[in-house]
Chimera marker file (.cmm) of the C-alpha trace (Angstrom):
<marker_set name="trace">
<marker id="1" x="20.204" y="-1.916" z="19.753" r="1" g="1" b="0" radius="0.5"/>
<marker id="2" x="17.508" y="0.085" z="18.009" r="1" g="1" b="0" radius="0.5"/>
<marker id="3" x="13.924" y="-1.147" z="18.231" r="1" g="1" b="0" radius="0.5"/>
<marker id="4" x="12.681" y="-2.573" z="14.955" r="1" g="1" b="0" radius="0.5"/>
<marker id="5" x="9.264" y="-2.225" z="13.410" r="1" g="1" b="0" radius="0.5"/>
<marker id="6" x="7.204" y="-5.082" z="12.060" r="1" g="1" b="0" radius="0.5"/>
<marker id="7" x="6.754" y="-4.988" z="8.302" r="1" g="1" b="0" radius="0.5"/>
<marker id="8" x="3.279" y="-3.930" z="7.161" r="1" g="1" b="0" radius="0.5"/>
<marker id="9" x="3.131" y="-6.941" z="4.819" r="1" g="1" b="0" radius="0.5"/>
<marker id="10" x="-0.079" y="-8.866" z="5.516" r="1" g="1" b="0" radius="0.5"/>
<marker id="11" x="0.682" y="-11.633" z="2.981" r="1" g="1" b="0" radius="0.5"/>
<marker id="12" x="-1.601" y="-10.373" z="0.200" r="1" g="1" b="0" radius="0.5"/>
<marker id="13" x="1.194" y="-9.663" z="-2.228" r="1" g="1" b="0" radius="0.5"/>
<marker id="14" x="-0.534" y="-8.609" z="-5.434" r="1" g="1" b="0" radius="0.5"/>
<marker id="15" x="0.159" y="-5.254" z="-7.053" r="1" g="1" b="0" radius="0.5"/>
<marker id="16" x="-2.522" y="-3.087" z="-8.610" r="1" g="1" b="0" radius="0.5"/>
<marker id="17" x="-1.328" y="-2.509" z="-12.186" r="1" g="1" b="0" radius="0.5"/>
<marker id="18" x="-2.859" y="0.983" z="-12.256" r="1" g="1" b="0" radius="0.5"/>
<marker id="19" x="-1.500" y="2.446" z="-9.004" r="1" g="1" b="0" radius="0.5"/>
<marker id="20" x="1.538" y="0.228" z="-8.459" r="1" g="1" b="0" radius="0.5"/>
<marker id="21" x="0.448" y="-0.297" z="-4.842" r="1" g="1" b="0" radius="0.5"/>
<marker id="22" x="0.148" y="-3.698" z="-3.201" r="1" g="1" b="0" radius="0.5"/>
<marker id="23" x="-3.489" y="-4.645" z="-2.554" r="1" g="1" b="0" radius="0.5"/>
<marker id="24" x="-2.574" y="-5.860" z="0.944" r="1" g="1" b="0" radius="0.5"/>
<marker id="25" x="-0.230" y="-3.217" z="2.351" r="1" g="1" b="0" radius="0.5"/>
<marker id="26" x="-0.441" y="-0.377" z="-0.212" r="1" g="1" b="0" radius="0.5"/>
<marker id="27" x="3.340" y="-0.210" z="-0.601" r="1" g="1" b="0" radius="0.5"/>
<marker id="28" x="5.217" y="0.065" z="-3.867" r="1" g="1" b="0" radius="0.5"/>
<marker id="29" x="7.852" y="-2.499" z="-4.830" r="1" g="1" b="0" radius="0.5"/>
<marker id="30" x="10.528" y="0.102" z="-4.059" r="1" g="1" b="0" radius="0.5"/>
<marker id="31" x="9.089" y="0.719" z="-0.586" r="1" g="1" b="0" radius="0.5"/>
<marker id="32" x="9.079" y="-3.036" z="0.077" r="1" g="1" b="0" radius="0.5"/>
<marker id="33" x="12.786" y="-3.184" z="-0.814" r="1" g="1" b="0" radius="0.5"/>
<marker id="34" x="13.546" y="-0.203" z="1.418" r="1" g="1" b="0" radius="0.5"/>
<marker id="35" x="11.800" y="-1.929" z="4.352" r="1" g="1" b="0" radius="0.5"/>
<marker id="36" x="14.091" y="-4.960" z="3.948" r="1" g="1" b="0" radius="0.5"/>
<marker id="37" x="17.268" y="-2.857" z="3.855" r="1" g="1" b="0" radius="0.5"/>
<marker id="38" x="19.023" y="-3.070" z="7.224" r="1" g="1" b="0" radius="0.5"/>
<marker id="39" x="20.123" y="0.564" z="6.854" r="1" g="1" b="0" radius="0.5"/>
<marker id="40" x="16.546" y="1.866" z="6.695" r="1" g="1" b="0" radius="0.5"/>
<marker id="41" x="15.791" y="4.012" z="9.704" r="1" g="1" b="0" radius="0.5"/>
<marker id="42" x="12.912" y="3.598" z="12.122" r="1" g="1" b="0" radius="0.5"/>
<marker id="43" x="11.885" y="7.160" z="11.278" r="1" g="1" b="0" radius="0.5"/>
<marker id="44" x="11.552" y="6.307" z="7.576" r="1" g="1" b="0" radius="0.5"/>
<marker id="45" x="9.469" y="3.235" z="8.414" r="1" g="1" b="0" radius="0.5"/>
<marker id="46" x="7.149" y="5.206" z="10.694" r="1" g="1" b="0" radius="0.5"/>
<marker id="47" x="6.689" y="7.838" z="7.989" r="1" g="1" b="0" radius="0.5"/>
<marker id="48" x="6.023" y="5.126" z="5.404" r="1" g="1" b="0" radius="0.5"/>
<marker id="49" x="3.421" y="3.490" z="7.681" r="1" g="1" b="0" radius="0.5"/>
<marker id="50" x="1.596" y="6.829" z="7.815" r="1" g="1" b="0" radius="0.5"/>
<marker id="51" x="1.847" y="7.181" z="4.041" r="1" g="1" b="0" radius="0.5"/>
<marker id="52" x="0.436" y="3.736" z="3.306" r="1" g="1" b="0" radius="0.5"/>
<marker id="53" x="-2.426" y="4.219" z="5.762" r="1" g="1" b="0" radius="0.5"/>
<marker id="54" x="-3.296" y="7.430" z="3.927" r="1" g="1" b="0" radius="0.5"/>
<marker id="55" x="-3.369" y="5.530" z="0.611" r="1" g="1" b="0" radius="0.5"/>
<marker id="56" x="-6.037" y="3.158" z="1.872" r="1" g="1" b="0" radius="0.5"/>
<marker id="57" x="-9.700" y="3.732" z="2.517" r="1" g="1" b="0" radius="0.5"/>
<marker id="58" x="-12.875" y="1.794" z="3.173" r="1" g="1" b="0" radius="0.5"/>
<marker id="59" x="-12.688" y="-1.992" z="3.393" r="1" g="1" b="0" radius="0.5"/>
<marker id="60" x="-8.995" y="-2.072" z="2.438" r="1" g="1" b="0" radius="0.5"/>
<marker id="61" x="-8.064" y="0.155" z="5.363" r="1" g="1" b="0" radius="0.5"/>
<marker id="62" x="-10.267" y="-1.782" z="7.803" r="1" g="1" b="0" radius="0.5"/>
<marker id="63" x="-8.934" y="-5.150" z="6.640" r="1" g="1" b="0" radius="0.5"/>
<marker id="64" x="-5.334" y="-3.946" z="6.800" r="1" g="1" b="0" radius="0.5"/>
<marker id="65" x="-5.690" y="-2.545" z="10.312" r="1" g="1" b="0" radius="0.5"/>
<marker id="66" x="-7.290" y="-5.744" z="11.609" r="1" g="1" b="0" radius="0.5"/>
<marker id="67" x="-4.726" y="-8.028" z="9.978" r="1" g="1" b="0" radius="0.5"/>
<marker id="68" x="-1.709" y="-5.882" z="10.892" r="1" g="1" b="0" radius="0.5"/>
<marker id="69" x="-2.896" y="-5.662" z="14.500" r="1" g="1" b="0" radius="0.5"/>
<marker id="70" x="-3.167" y="-9.452" z="14.567" r="1" g="1" b="0" radius="0.5"/>
<marker id="71" x="0.355" y="-9.695" z="13.110" r="1" g="1" b="0" radius="0.5"/>
<marker id="72" x="1.751" y="-7.347" z="15.770" r="1" g="1" b="0" radius="0.5"/>
<marker id="73" x="0.068" y="-9.315" z="18.565" r="1" g="1" b="0" radius="0.5"/>
<marker id="74" x="0.573" y="-12.857" z="17.237" r="1" g="1" b="0" radius="0.5"/>
<marker id="75" x="3.461" y="-12.721" z="14.782" r="1" g="1" b="0" radius="0.5"/>
<marker id="76" x="1.313" y="-13.660" z="11.791" r="1" g="1" b="0" radius="0.5"/>
<marker id="77" x="-1.266" y="-11.803" z="9.702" r="1" g="1" b="0" radius="0.5"/>
<marker id="78" x="-4.870" y="-13.014" z="9.631" r="1" g="1" b="0" radius="0.5"/>
<marker id="79" x="-4.613" y="-13.843" z="5.932" r="1" g="1" b="0" radius="0.5"/>
<marker id="80" x="-1.516" y="-15.988" z="6.432" r="1" g="1" b="0" radius="0.5"/>
<marker id="81" x="-3.035" y="-17.643" z="9.517" r="1" g="1" b="0" radius="0.5"/>
<marker id="82" x="-6.130" y="-18.619" z="7.531" r="1" g="1" b="0" radius="0.5"/>
<marker id="83" x="-4.048" y="-19.714" z="4.550" r="1" g="1" b="0" radius="0.5"/>
<marker id="84" x="-1.964" y="-22.039" z="6.723" r="1" g="1" b="0" radius="0.5"/>
<marker id="85" x="-5.103" y="-23.360" z="8.437" r="1" g="1" b="0" radius="0.5"/>
<marker id="86" x="-6.690" y="-24.164" z="5.070" r="1" g="1" b="0" radius="0.5"/>
<marker id="87" x="-3.522" y="-25.980" z="3.973" r="1" g="1" b="0" radius="0.5"/>
<marker id="88" x="-3.715" y="-28.217" z="7.058" r="1" g="1" b="0" radius="0.5"/>
<marker id="89" x="-7.424" y="-28.988" z="6.588" r="1" g="1" b="0" radius="0.5"/>
<link id1="1" id2="2" r="1" g="1" b="0" radius="0.2"/>
<link id1="2" id2="3" r="1" g="1" b="0" radius="0.2"/>
<link id1="3" id2="4" r="1" g="1" b="0" radius="0.2"/>
<link id1="4" id2="5" r="1" g="1" b="0" radius="0.2"/>
<link id1="5" id2="6" r="1" g="1" b="0" radius="0.2"/>
<link id1="6" id2="7" r="1" g="1" b="0" radius="0.2"/>
<link id1="7" id2="8" r="1" g="1" b="0" radius="0.2"/>
<link id1="8" id2="9" r="1" g="1" b="0" radius="0.2"/>
<link id1="9" id2="10" r="1" g="1" b="0" radius="0.2"/>
<link id1="10" id2="11" r="1" g="1" b="0" radius="0.2"/>
<link id1="11" id2="12" r="1" g="1" b="0" radius="0.2"/>
<link id1="12" id2="13" r="1" g="1" b="0" radius="0.2"/>
<link id1="13" id2="14" r="1" g="1" b="0" radius="0.2"/>
<link id1="14" id2="15" r="1" g="1" b="0" radius="0.2"/>
<link id1="15" id2="16" r="1" g="1" b="0" radius="0.2"/>
<link id1="16" id2="17" r="1" g="1" b="0" radius="0.2"/>
<link id1="17" id2="18" r="1" g="1" b="0" radius="0.2"/>
<link id1="18" id2="19" r="1" g="1" b="0" radius="0.2"/>
<link id1="19" id2="20" r="1" g="1" b="0" radius="0.2"/>
<link id1="20" id2="21" r="1" g="1" b="0" radius="0.2"/>
<link id1="21" id2="22" r="1" g="1" b="0" radius="0.2"/>
<link id1="22" id2="23" r="1" g="1" b="0" radius="0.2"/>
<link id1="23" id2="24" r="1" g="1" b="0" radius="0.2"/>
<link id1="24" id2="25" r="1" g="1" b="0" radius="0.2"/>
<link id1="25" id2="26" r="1" g="1" b="0" radius="0.2"/>
<link id1="26" id2="27" r="1" g="1" b="0" radius="0.2"/>
<link id1="27" id2="28" r="1" g="1" b="0" radius="0.2"/>
<link id1="28" id2="29" r="1" g="1" b="0" radius="0.2"/>
<link id1="29" id2="30" r="1" g="1" b="0" radius="0.2"/>
<link id1="30" id2="31" r="1" g="1" b="0" radius="0.2"/>
<link id1="31" id2="32" r="1" g="1" b="0" radius="0.2"/>
<link id1="32" id2="33" r="1" g="1" b="0" radius="0.2"/>
<link id1="33" id2="34" r="1" g="1" b="0" radius="0.2"/>
<link id1="34" id2="35" r="1" g="1" b="0" radius="0.2"/>
<link id1="35" id2="36" r="1" g="1" b="0" radius="0.2"/>
<link id1="36" id2="37" r="1" g="1" b="0" radius="0.2"/>
<link id1="37" id2="38" r="1" g="1" b="0" radius="0.2"/>
<link id1="38" id2="39" r="1" g="1" b="0" radius="0.2"/>
<link id1="39" id2="40" r="1" g="1" b="0" radius="0.2"/>
<link id1="40" id2="41" r="1" g="1" b="0" radius="0.2"/>
<link id1="41" id2="42" r="1" g="1" b="0" radius="0.2"/>
<link id1="42" id2="43" r="1" g="1" b="0" radius="0.2"/>
<link id1="43" id2="44" r="1" g="1" b="0" radius="0.2"/>
<link id1="44" id2="45" r="1" g="1" b="0" radius="0.2"/>
<link id1="45" id2="46" r="1" g="1" b="0" radius="0.2"/>
<link id1="46" id2="47" r="1" g="1" b="0" radius="0.2"/>
<link id1="47" id2="48" r="1" g="1" b="0" radius="0.2"/>
<link id1="48" id2="49" r="1" g="1" b="0" radius="0.2"/>
<link id1="49" id2="50" r="1" g="1" b="0" radius="0.2"/>
<link id1="50" id2="51" r="1" g="1" b="0" radius="0.2"/>
<link id1="51" id2="52" r="1" g="1" b="0" radius="0.2"/>
<link id1="52" id2="53" r="1" g="1" b="0" radius="0.2"/>
<link id1="53" id2="54" r="1" g="1" b="0" radius="0.2"/>
<link id1="54" id2="55" r="1" g="1" b="0" radius="0.2"/>
<link id1="55" id2="56" r="1" g="1" b="0" radius="0.2"/>
<link id1="56" id2="57" r="1" g="1" b="0" radius="0.2"/>
<link id1="57" id2="58" r="1" g="1" b="0" radius="0.2"/>
<link id1="58" id2="59" r="1" g="1" b="0" radius="0.2"/>
<link id1="59" id2="60" r="1" g="1" b="0" radius="0.2"/>
<link id1="60" id2="61" r="1" g="1" b="0" radius="0.2"/>
<link id1="61" id2="62" r="1" g="1" b="0" radius="0.2"/>
<link id1="62" id2="63" r="1" g="1" b="0" radius="0.2"/>
<link id1="63" id2="64" r="1" g="1" b="0" radius="0.2"/>
<link id1="64" id2="65" r="1" g="1" b="0" radius="0.2"/>
<link id1="65" id2="66" r="1" g="1" b="0" radius="0.2"/>
<link id1="66" id2="67" r="1" g="1" b="0" radius="0.2"/>
<link id1="67" id2="68" r="1" g="1" b="0" radius="0.2"/>
<link id1="68" id2="69" r="1" g="1" b="0" radius="0.2"/>
<link id1="69" id2="70" r="1" g="1" b="0" radius="0.2"/>
<link id1="70" id2="71" r="1" g="1" b="0" radius="0.2"/>
<link id1="71" id2="72" r="1" g="1" b="0" radius="0.2"/>
<link id1="72" id2="73" r="1" g="1" b="0" radius="0.2"/>
<link id1="73" id2="74" r="1" g="1" b="0" radius="0.2"/>
<link id1="74" id2="75" r="1" g="1" b="0" radius="0.2"/>
<link id1="75" id2="76" r="1" g="1" b="0" radius="0.2"/>
<link id1="76" id2="77" r="1" g="1" b="0" radius="0.2"/>
<link id1="77" id2="78" r="1" g="1" b="0" radius="0.2"/>
<link id1="78" id2="79" r="1" g="1" b="0" radius="0.2"/>
<link id1="79" id2="80" r="1" g="1" b="0" radius="0.2"/>
<link id1="80" id2="81" r="1" g="1" b="0" radius="0.2"/>
<link id1="81" id2="82" r="1" g="1" b="0" radius="0.2"/>
<link id1="82" id2="83" r="1" g="1" b="0" radius="0.2"/>
<link id1="83" id2="84" r="1" g="1" b="0" radius="0.2"/>
<link id1="84" id2="85" r="1" g="1" b="0" radius="0.2"/>
<link id1="85" id2="86" r="1" g="1" b="0" radius="0.2"/>
<link id1="86" id2="87" r="1" g="1" b="0" radius="0.2"/>
<link id1="87" id2="88" r="1" g="1" b="0" radius="0.2"/>
<link id1="88" id2="89" r="1" g="1" b="0" radius="0.2"/>
</marker_set>
C-alpha cells in the first residue's frame, strides 16, 4: 500500500477572488479536487505542496506552516482545533 499524504487544507476555506487561491492553503479549486481523487499520485501531491508553499509569503506562509505542522502531528489544524474549542465554550 502506498503511503498517503495529509491534505494541506487547514480549514480556512475561502478563495481570493483575484488569484483564485484559497486563503488557508493557497490551492485552487481544481487542485483541491485533484487531491481528493484516489488516482492522484504521491509525486503530484509533493509537487503541489511545493507549489503552494511558493505561492505564500509573510504571515500567510508562517500561519500555514504552523497549522499544517499541528495537523500532521495531531490530526487537526490549529484553526479547526480553536473553532471546535470555541463551539464547546
